C-alpha positions in Angstrom: -111.7 -1.9 -1.6 -112.8 -3.2 1.8 -110.2 -5.2 3.8 -111.6 -8.4 5.1 -110.4 -9.9 8.3 -108.5 -12.4 6.3 -106.6 -9.6 4.4 -105.9 -7.8 7.6 -104.4 -10.9 9.1 -102.1 -11.4 6.1 -100.9 -7.8 6.3 -100.2 -8.0 9.9 -98.2 -11.2 9.4 -96.2 -9.6 6.6 -95.4 -6.6 8.8 -94.2 -8.9 11.6 -92.0 -10.9 9.2 -90.5 -7.7 7.7 -89.8 -6.4 11.2 -88.2 -9.7 12.2 -86.0 -9.7 9.1 -84.9 -6.1 9.7 -84.1 -7.0 13.3 -82.0 -10.0 12.2 -80.0 -7.9 9.7 -79.2 -5.3 12.3 -78.1 -8.0 14.7 -75.9 -9.5 11.9 -74.4 -6.1 11.2 -73.7 -5.5 14.9 -72.3 -8.9 15.4 -70.1 -8.9 12.3 -68.9 -5.4 13.1 -67.9 -6.5 16.5 -66.2 -9.5 15.0 -64.3 -7.4 12.5 -63.3 -5.0 15.3 -62.0 -7.9 17.3 -60.1 -9.2 14.3 -58.5 -5.8 13.6 -57.6 -5.5 17.3 -56.1 -9.0 17.2 -54.2 -8.1 14.0 -52.9 -4.9 15.6 -51.8 -6.8 18.7 -50.0 -9.4 16.6 -48.3 -6.8 14.4 -47.3 -4.7 17.4 -45.9 -7.8 19.2 -43.9 -8.8 16.0 -42.6 -5.2 15.5 -41.3 -5.1 19.1 -39.6 -8.5 18.6 -38.0 -7.3 15.4 -36.8 -4.0 17.0 -35.3 -6.0 19.9 -33.3 -7.9 17.3 -32.1 -4.7 15.7 -34.2 -5.3 12.6 -35.6 -1.8 12.7 -36.6 -1.4 9.0 -38.8 -4.5 9.2 -40.2 -3.4 12.5 -41.1 0.0 11.0 -42.8 -1.7 8.1 -45.2 -3.5 10.6 -45.9 -0.1 12.3 -46.8 1.3 8.9 -49.2 -1.6 8.3 -50.9 -0.9 11.7 -51.5 2.7 10.6 -53.0 1.5 7.3 -55.2 -1.1 8.9 -56.5 1.2 11.7 -56.0 4.9 10.7 -58.4 5.9 13.5 -56.2 4.2 16.1 -53.1 5.7 17.6 -51.6 2.2 18.1 -49.5 2.4 14.9 -48.0 5.8 15.9 -47.3 4.4 19.4 -45.5 1.4 17.9 -43.4 3.6 15.6 -42.5 5.9 18.4 -41.3 3.0 20.5 -39.2 1.7 17.6 -37.6 5.1 17.0 -36.9 5.4 20.7 -35.0 2.1 20.7 -33.0 3.3 17.7 -32.1 6.5 19.5 -33.9 8.7 17.0 -35.6 11.0 19.5 -36.9 13.6 17.0 -38.6 10.9 14.9 -40.2 9.5 18.0 -41.5 12.9 19.0 -43.0 13.4 15.5 -44.8 10.1 15.7 -46.2 10.9 19.2 -47.6 14.2 18.0 -49.4 12.5 15.1 -50.8 9.9 17.5 -52.0 12.4 20.0 -53.9 14.2 17.2 -55.6 10.9 16.3 -56.4 9.7 19.8 -59.3 10.9 22.0 -58.7 12.2 25.5 -60.4 9.1 26.9 -58.3 6.7 24.8 -55.8 4.8 27.2 -53.1 5.1 24.5 -53.3 8.9 24.7 -51.5 8.9 28.1 -48.9 6.4 26.8 -48.1 8.7 23.9 -47.7 11.6 26.2 -45.3 9.7 28.4 -43.2 8.5 25.5 -43.1 12.0 24.0 -41.9 13.5 27.4 -39.1 10.9 27.7 -38.0 11.5 24.1 -37.9 15.2 24.6 -35.8 14.7 27.8 -33.4 12.4 26.0 -33.1 14.8 23.1 -32.2 17.7 25.5 -29.5 15.6 27.2 -28.2 13.5 24.2 -24.4 13.2 23.6 -23.0 13.8 20.1 -21.3 10.5 19.8 -19.6 11.1 16.5 -18.0 14.5 17.3 -16.9 13.2 20.7 -15.4 10.0 19.3 -11.6 10.0 20.1 -9.3 10.6 17.1 -7.5 7.3 17.5 -10.7 5.4 17.3 -11.8 7.1 14.1 -8.4 6.6 12.6 -8.5 2.9 13.5 -12.0 2.5 12.0 -11.4 4.5 8.8 -8.2 2.7 7.9 -10.1 -0.5 7.7 -12.5 0.5 4.9 -11.7 4.0 3.6 -9.8 4.1 0.2 -6.2 5.3 0.7 -6.3 7.3 -2.6 -9.6 8.5 -4.1 -9.5 8.2 -7.9 -13.2 8.9 -8.3 -15.8 10.3 -6.0 -18.0 7.3 -6.5 -15.6 5.1 -4.6 -15.6 7.4 -1.6 -19.3 8.6 -1.5 -20.6 5.5 0.4 -18.2 6.3 3.3 -18.5 10.0 3.3 -22.3 10.4 3.0 -23.4 8.4 6.1 -24.3 11.7 7.8 -23.2 15.3 7.9 -21.5 14.9 11.3 -19.8 11.7 10.3 -18.5 13.3 7.1 -17.1 16.3 8.8 -15.5 14.2 11.5 -14.0 11.7 9.1 -12.6 14.4 6.8 -11.0 16.2 9.8 -9.3 13.0 11.0 -8.4 11.1 7.8 -6.0 12.4 5.2 -8.1 12.6 2.1 -6.0 12.0 -1.0 -7.4 12.5 -4.5 -5.7 11.2 -7.7 -7.3 12.5 -10.9 -6.3 11.9 -14.5 -9.5 13.0 -16.3 -11.4 16.3 -16.2 -15.2 16.8 -16.5 -16.7 20.0 -15.1 -20.1 18.3 -14.9 -19.0 15.2 -13.1 -19.7 14.3 -9.4 -16.0 14.4 -8.8 -15.7 18.0 -9.8 -18.6 19.1 -7.5 -17.2 16.9 -4.7 -13.9 18.6 -4.9 -15.6 21.9 -4.3 -17.1 20.5 -1.1 -14.2 18.5 0.2 -11.3 20.6 -1.0 -10.8 22.2 2.5 -10.2 18.7 3.9 -8.0 17.3 1.2 -4.4 16.7 2.4 -2.9 15.0 -0.7 -3.7 15.7 -4.4 -2.3 14.2 -7.6 -3.2 15.7 -11.0 -2.1 13.9 -14.1 -2.6 14.8 -17.8 -6.1 16.1 -18.3 -6.5 16.2 -14.6 -4.3 19.3 -14.5 -7.4 21.3 -15.5 -8.4 21.0 -11.8 -5.6 23.6 -11.1 -8.4 26.2 -11.2 -9.7 24.7 -8.0 -6.3 24.7 -6.2 -7.0 27.9 -4.1 -9.8 26.0 -2.4 -7.4 23.4 -1.0 -6.5 25.3 2.2 -5.3 22.1 4.0 -3.2 20.7 1.2 0.1 19.2 2.4 1.2 17.0 -0.6 0.8 17.9 -4.3 2.0 15.9 -7.4 1.6 17.2 -10.9 2.4 14.9 -13.8 2.6 17.1 -16.9 2.5 16.4 -20.6 5.3 17.5 -22.9 4.1 21.1 -22.9 2.3 22.8 -20.1 1.6 26.3 -18.9 4.4 27.1 -16.4 2.9 30.4 -15.3 -0.5 28.7 -14.6 1.1 26.1 -12.5 3.2 28.6 -10.5 0.1 30.8 -10.0 -1.8 27.8 -8.7 1.0 26.8 -6.4 1.1 30.4 -5.1 -2.3 29.8 -3.3 -1.1 26.7 -1.4 2.7 27.0 -1.4 3.0 28.1 2.2 1.2 25.0 3.5 2.8 22.5 1.2 5.2 19.9 2.7 5.7 17.6 -0.2 5.9 18.6 -3.9 6.5 16.5 -7.0 6.5 17.9 -10.5 7.1 15.5 -13.4 7.3 16.3 -17.0 6.9 13.4 -19.4 9.0 14.6 -22.4 10.9 17.3 -20.7 10.1 20.1 -23.2 9.0 22.6 -20.5 10.7 23.1 -17.2 10.4 25.1 -14.0 13.2 27.1 -12.3 14.2 25.6 -9.0 14.5 29.1 -7.5 10.8 29.9 -8.3 9.6 26.7 -6.7 11.6 27.3 -3.5 10.4 30.9 -3.4 6.7 30.0 -3.7 6.9 26.9 -1.4 9.3 27.9 1.3 8.2 25.2 3.9 8.8 22.1 1.8 10.4 19.1 3.4 10.4 16.9 0.2 10.8 18.1 -3.4 11.0 16.0 -6.5 11.4 17.7 -9.9 11.8 16.0 -13.3 13.1 18.4 -15.9 14.3 21.3 -13.8 16.2 24.5 -14.5 18.9 25.2 -11.9 18.3 28.9 -12.0 18.4 29.9 -8.3 18.1 33.7 -8.8 14.6 33.8 -7.3 15.6 32.0 -4.1 16.7 34.7 -1.7 17.0 32.7 1.6 17.8 29.4 3.2 15.3 26.6 3.5 16.0 24.8 6.8 13.0 22.5 6.5 14.0 20.8 3.3 15.1 17.2 4.1 14.7 15.3 0.8 15.6 16.7 -2.6 15.4 14.8 -5.9 16.4 16.4 -9.2 16.3 14.7 -12.7 16.9 16.0 -16.2 18.8 18.9 -14.9 20.0 21.8 -17.1 22.3 23.4 -17.3 24.4 20.4 -16.3 25.1 20.6 -12.6 28.7 21.3 -11.6 30.6 22.1 -8.4 29.5 25.8 -8.3 25.8 25.0 -8.7 26.0 22.2 -6.1 27.8 24.5 -3.6 25.2 27.3 -4.2 22.3 24.8 -3.8 23.5 23.0 -0.7 24.4 26.3 1.0 20.7 27.0 1.1 19.6 23.6 2.4 21.3 23.3 5.9 19.1 20.3 7.0 19.1 18.2 3.8 19.1 14.5 4.6 18.5 12.8 1.2 20.0 14.1 -2.0 19.3 12.5 -5.4 20.6 14.0 -8.7 20.6 12.7 -12.2 23.5 14.1 -14.4 26.6 15.8 -13.1 29.0 17.6 -15.4 32.0 16.5 -13.3 31.3 13.4 -11.2 34.2 14.4 -8.9 31.8 17.1 -7.5 30.0 14.2 -5.8 33.0 13.9 -3.4 32.2 17.4 -2.1 28.6 16.8 -1.1 29.2 15.4 2.4 31.6 18.3 3.1 29.3 21.0 1.7 26.3 19.7 3.6 27.3 17.4 6.5 23.6 16.6 7.2 23.3 14.5 4.0 23.1 10.9 4.9 21.7 9.4 1.7 23.2 10.2 -1.7 21.7 8.8 -4.9 23.3 9.5 -8.3 21.5 8.5 -11.5 19.8 5.5 -9.7 18.1 3.0 -12.0 15.1 1.0 -10.8 17.0 -2.2 -10.6 19.1 -0.8 -7.8 16.2 0.0 -5.6 15.6 -2.8 -3.1 12.7 -5.2 -3.6 12.3 -5.5 0.1 13.8 -3.4 2.9 16.9 -4.8 4.6 16.4 -6.0 8.1 19.6 -4.6 9.5 19.6 -2.3 12.5 20.9 1.1 11.3 23.0 2.9 13.9 22.7 6.7 14.5 25.9 8.6 14.1 26.4 12.1 15.4 29.5 12.7 13.2 28.8 13.9 9.7 29.0 11.4 6.8 26.9 9.4 4.4 24.9 6.4 5.8 23.5 5.3 2.4 25.2 5.7 -1.0 23.7 4.8 -4.4 26.0 5.6 -7.3 26.9 4.8 -10.9 30.6 3.7 -10.9 30.9 4.1 -14.6 30.7 7.9 -14.2 33.4 8.0 -11.5 37.0 7.2 -11.5 38.0 4.3 -9.3 40.3 6.5 -7.2 37.5 9.0 -6.6 35.0 6.3 -5.7 37.3 4.7 -3.2 38.1 8.1 -1.8 34.4 8.7 -1.3 34.2 5.4 0.6 37.1 6.3 2.7 35.7 9.7 3.6 32.5 8.1 4.8 33.9 4.9 6.3 32.9 5.8 9.8 29.2 6.1 9.0 28.4 4.3 5.7 25.9 1.4 6.4 24.4 0.8 2.9 26.1 0.8 -0.5 24.3 0.3 -3.8 26.8 0.3 -6.7 26.2 -0.4 -10.3 28.4 -0.1 -13.4 26.9 0.4 -16.8 28.8 -0.8 -19.7 30.7 2.0 -21.5 30.8 2.6 -25.2 34.1 2.1 -26.9 35.0 5.9 -26.9 34.0 6.2 -23.3 36.1 3.2 -22.4 39.2 4.5 -24.1 38.7 7.9 -22.3 38.4 6.1 -19.0 41.5 4.1 -19.6 43.5 7.2 -20.5 42.3 8.9 -17.3 43.3 5.9 -15.2 46.8 5.7 -16.9 47.3 9.3 -16.3 46.6 9.0 -12.6 48.5 5.7 -12.0 52.3 5.9 -11.8 54.4 3.5 -13.8 55.7 1.8 -10.7 52.5 1.3 -8.8 49.7 -1.0 -9.8 46.0 -0.2 -9.4 45.7 -2.8 -6.7 48.8 -1.6 -4.8 47.7 2.0 -4.8 44.1 1.6 -3.7 43.0 -1.6 -2.0 45.2 -2.0 1.0 45.1 1.5 2.6 41.5 2.3 1.5 38.9 -0.3 2.1 40.0 -1.9 5.3 37.8 0.5 7.4 34.2 -0.1 6.1 33.4 -1.6 9.5 29.8 -0.3 9.7 28.7 -1.4 6.2 25.9 -4.0 6.5 24.1 -3.9 3.1 25.8 -4.1 -0.3 24.1 -4.2 -3.7 26.2 -4.3 -6.8 25.3 -4.6 -10.5 28.4 -5.4 -12.6 29.2 -5.1 -16.3 33.0 -5.6 -16.7 36.1 -6.6 -14.9 36.7 -3.2 -13.4 33.4 -3.2 -11.7 33.9 -6.9 -10.5 37.3 -5.8 -9.1 35.7 -2.9 -7.2 32.9 -5.2 -5.8 35.5 -7.7 -4.7 37.4 -5.0 -2.8 34.3 -3.9 -1.0 33.4 -7.4 0.0 36.9 -8.0 1.3 37.0 -4.8 3.4 33.5 -4.9 4.9 33.5 -7.7 7.6 30.1 -6.7 9.0 28.1 -7.3 5.9 24.7 -9.0 6.5 22.9 -8.5 3.2 24.6 -8.9 -0.2 23.0 -8.8 -3.6 25.1 -9.3 -6.7 23.8 -8.9 -10.3 26.5 -9.8 -12.8 25.8 -9.3 -16.5 29.4 -10.0 -17.4 29.8 -13.5 -18.9 33.4 -14.0 -17.8 33.5 -16.0 -14.6 37.2 -15.3 -13.8 36.4 -12.8 -11.0 33.5 -15.0 -9.7 36.0 -17.0 -7.7 37.4 -13.9 -6.0 33.9 -12.7 -5.2 32.9 -16.0 -3.6 36.2 -16.2 -1.7 35.3 -12.8 -0.2 31.8 -14.0 0.6 33.1 -17.0 2.4 35.0 -14.8 4.7 31.9 -12.9 5.8 31.0 -14.3 9.3 27.7 -12.2 9.6 26.2 -12.9 6.2 22.4 -13.3 6.6 21.0 -12.8 3.0 22.7 -13.6 -0.3 21.0 -12.8 -3.7 22.9 -13.9 -6.8 21.7 -13.1 -10.3 24.5 -13.9 -12.8 24.7 -14.8 -16.4 27.0 -17.6 -15.4 27.9 -18.7 -11.9 31.3 -20.4 -11.2 30.3 -23.8 -9.9 33.5 -24.5 -8.1 33.3 -21.1 -6.3 29.7 -21.6 -5.2 30.5 -25.1 -4.0 33.3 -23.7 -1.8 30.8 -21.2 -0.4 28.3 -23.9 0.3 30.9 -26.1 2.0 31.7 -23.2 4.3 28.1 -23.1 5.5 27.4 -26.9 5.5 27.3 -28.6 8.8 26.8 -25.3 10.7 23.5 -25.8 12.3 24.7 -24.3 15.6 24.1 -20.8 16.9 27.0 -19.5 14.9 25.3 -20.1 11.6 24.0 -16.9 10.1 23.0 -17.5 6.5 19.2 -17.6 6.4 18.3 -16.7 2.8 19.8 -17.5 -0.6 18.5 -16.7 -4.0 20.1 -18.2 -7.2 19.4 -16.9 -10.7 21.5 -17.7 -13.7 21.1 -17.6 -17.5 23.3 -20.7 -17.7 22.4 -23.6 -15.4 24.4 -24.9 -12.4 25.7 -28.4 -12.3 23.9 -31.0 -10.2 26.6 -31.3 -7.6 26.5 -27.5 -6.9 22.8 -27.5 -6.4 23.0 -30.5 -4.0 25.7 -28.7 -2.0 23.4 -25.7 -1.6 20.6 -28.0 -0.4 22.8 -29.1 2.5 23.1 -25.7 4.3 21.2 -26.4 7.5 20.7 -22.8 8.6 18.6 -21.8 5.6 15.1 -20.6 6.2 14.3 -19.3 2.7 15.5 -20.2 -0.8 14.7 -18.9 -4.2 15.3 -20.5 -7.6 15.1 -18.3 -10.7 15.7 -18.4 -14.5 17.6 -21.5 -15.8 19.5 -22.5 -12.6 18.0 -26.0 -12.8 17.7 -27.4 -16.3 16.4 -30.9 -15.6 13.2 -31.8 -13.8 14.8 -34.9 -12.2 17.6 -32.8 -10.8 15.0 -30.4 -9.3 13.1 -33.2 -7.6 16.2 -34.7 -6.1 17.3 -31.3 -5.0 13.9 -30.8 -3.2 14.3 -34.1 -1.4 17.8 -33.0 -0.2 16.4 -29.7 0.9 13.9 -31.5 3.1 16.7 -33.6 4.7 19.4 -31.0 4.9 17.5 -27.8 5.8 15.3 -28.6 8.8 14.5 -24.9 9.4 13.4 -24.1 5.8 10.1 -22.2 5.8 9.9 -20.6 2.4 10.6 -21.8 -1.2 10.3 -19.6 -4.3 10.3 -20.6 -7.9 10.4 -17.8 -10.5 10.7 -17.9 -14.3 11.9 -21.4 -14.6 10.3 -23.8 -17.2 11.6 -26.8 -15.2 9.0 -26.4 -12.4 5.7 -28.2 -13.2 3.0 -30.1 -11.4 5.2 -33.1 -10.8 7.7 -30.9 -9.0 5.0 -29.5 -6.7 3.9 -33.0 -5.9 7.2 -33.5 -4.2 6.9 -30.5 -1.9 5.8 -32.8 0.9 9.5 -33.8 1.2 9.9 -30.5 2.9 7.7 -30.8 6.0 8.7 -27.5 7.5 7.6 -25.3 4.6 5.1 -22.6 5.6 5.2 -20.3 2.5 5.4 -21.1 -1.2 5.9 -18.4 -3.9 5.3 -19.2 -7.5 6.1 -16.6 -10.1 5.9 -16.7 -13.9 5.6 -20.5 -14.2 3.8 -21.5 -17.4 3.6 -25.2 -16.7 1.9 -25.1 -13.3 -1.8 -26.2 -13.4 -4.5 -26.8 -10.8 -3.3 -30.3 -10.1 0.1 -29.0 -8.9 -1.6 -26.4 -6.7 -3.8 -28.9 -5.0 -0.7 -31.1 -4.4 0.6 -28.3 -2.1 -2.1 -29.3 0.4 0.1 -32.3 1.3 2.5 -29.9 3.1 1.4 -30.1 6.8 2.6 -26.7 7.8 1.8 -24.7 4.7 0.1 -21.4 5.6 0.8 -18.9 2.8 0.6 -19.3 -1.0 1.7 -16.5 -3.3 1.0 -16.9 -7.0 2.0 -14.4 -9.7 1.7 -14.7 -13.5 0.7 -18.4 -13.6 -1.9 -18.4 -16.3 -3.0 -22.0 -16.1 -4.3 -21.8 -12.6 -8.1 -21.4 -12.3 -10.0 -19.3 -9.8 -12.0 -22.4 -8.7 -8.9 -24.0 -7.2 -7.9 -20.8 -5.5 -11.3 -20.6 -3.9 -10.8 -24.2 -2.6 -7.5 -23.2 -1.1 -9.0 -20.2 0.7 -11.6 -22.4 2.3 -9.0 -24.8 3.8 -8.7 -24.1 7.5 -4.9 -24.4 7.7 -4.2 -21.9 4.8 -4.0 -18.4 6.2 -3.6 -16.5 3.0 -3.6 -16.9 -0.8 -2.3 -13.9 -2.7 -2.7 -13.8 -6.5 -1.4 -11.3 -9.0 
């Protein structure tokens, strides 16, 4: 085929058009590529700027997320690595910064301006890493102790509760374990659990360990506890004595405190074996103990506190003498049963360092709060605190013990359990045998004996019969410096109440009076209140009074108590007030007659309800309200407390009809400092 000029022209035109289209596409590609590059650069600039702003605000995780995005958007560019290195530098993570710089240097070309920046940041990070200070290991011990006590659990019952605090870093874990007394309390055993494996790691740091029931299987790990100072074992009815002694043998020399409790008392340890294995103990408590001392071949001068319960054979004078001769520095001695209670009289003589003697002490005798008296230090030997069951001791012997320690005794806790009929007859025969026909009990004992308790400041007594009431009255009459008196009288006869209150009236330093009686003599309590009414001067000492009675007080008696101007705290328990109208009137009188009253406590009384709390505003000086076991208190009554202008603290215990929503409202109020709920 022969091309005509016309065909040639068309071909030339097509070629020119194709060439033009190709040129336009190339220009588009170039232009769009440049635009995309500019957009990527702009995005990198924006991400980098935001990352630096986040890092400056200590939001490092979000800043590192932006740096990661920069790496993904432009993997060919070192800008993302440079950004990450700068963030790690601000965090103080020099090794991580060096790693990012190395990756960025491999990505960047020698002509890239970011190459030099990466080199500079890497050099500075290496310099800081070489000269860095280990802040954690150099942190002062008092600082770590102050920090740890704010968040670290006092007793670790499961590793899960402690792991968030221990696993921050290796340095922090080692430093924390070295400074804080790690204490584990375990009641279950699982060889595959995290707690089991954690004990293997943390055993060298543990200072206190309690194993109960199935937790005793952890005894196999006891040799690993090289720093153990305190160990408690709560055993079931039957346990392997040899296994326990063998385990104690690995840590016995380091132990300072040891407590071994047997639930049913079918198996016991010999006291001599314990002292032989653990010669450096300062505190020992054993429940179900054999007094065999044949294995103990020396004295133990570090033992300061010894508590023995469920003793066999029954302890007598010979055993006490042998035991105390080996403990020259004993300060606190507590024993359960004694074959002859008169052996207690010899304890201060056999061991002059004993200052606290507790004999068969029930929980009710233990103080609910520590007394605020200032204990004096006496160089001369003698008991400073005595807790004793008077039913086990003849009255003459008890008074003799008081007389022998009258120059040092500061605190006396005395209770008298009711005797069975045969025991009472035996006691009366013993008293008749020791009392002459011409001398009465009062003439023989009271006058020459109790007039010298001049240092006694705290007296607790729990009474069951007339004899114990008589003894308590004698103590009150012969202890003029008493400041804290607590009387629990389970005897319904009020004959001796009058004598007790007359003795209380004579106390010029009385600060706290707790009365819990089945029946309180109204006339006697009115005389006591009259003694303190009208004494708002500096000579007034009574600050706290607590009234509890199974049978209610008459209105006039309550109104008299409400007129003691020196009171700062008052507590009403049980059925002291039987009518709500009486309670409301009494509260109004409290507001008028007690200008210094700061605390009111209602406990176990069905009289207190919402209407009563609505009248709390009559006491404008109230700062603390305690509500315990009140079934009729609801949210409305709690909200009414907000009318008290100075109220700061609210304590609520066993009040089932109060909702958590109201408690949340109270906590949000600015003038309420604390709301405690149990």
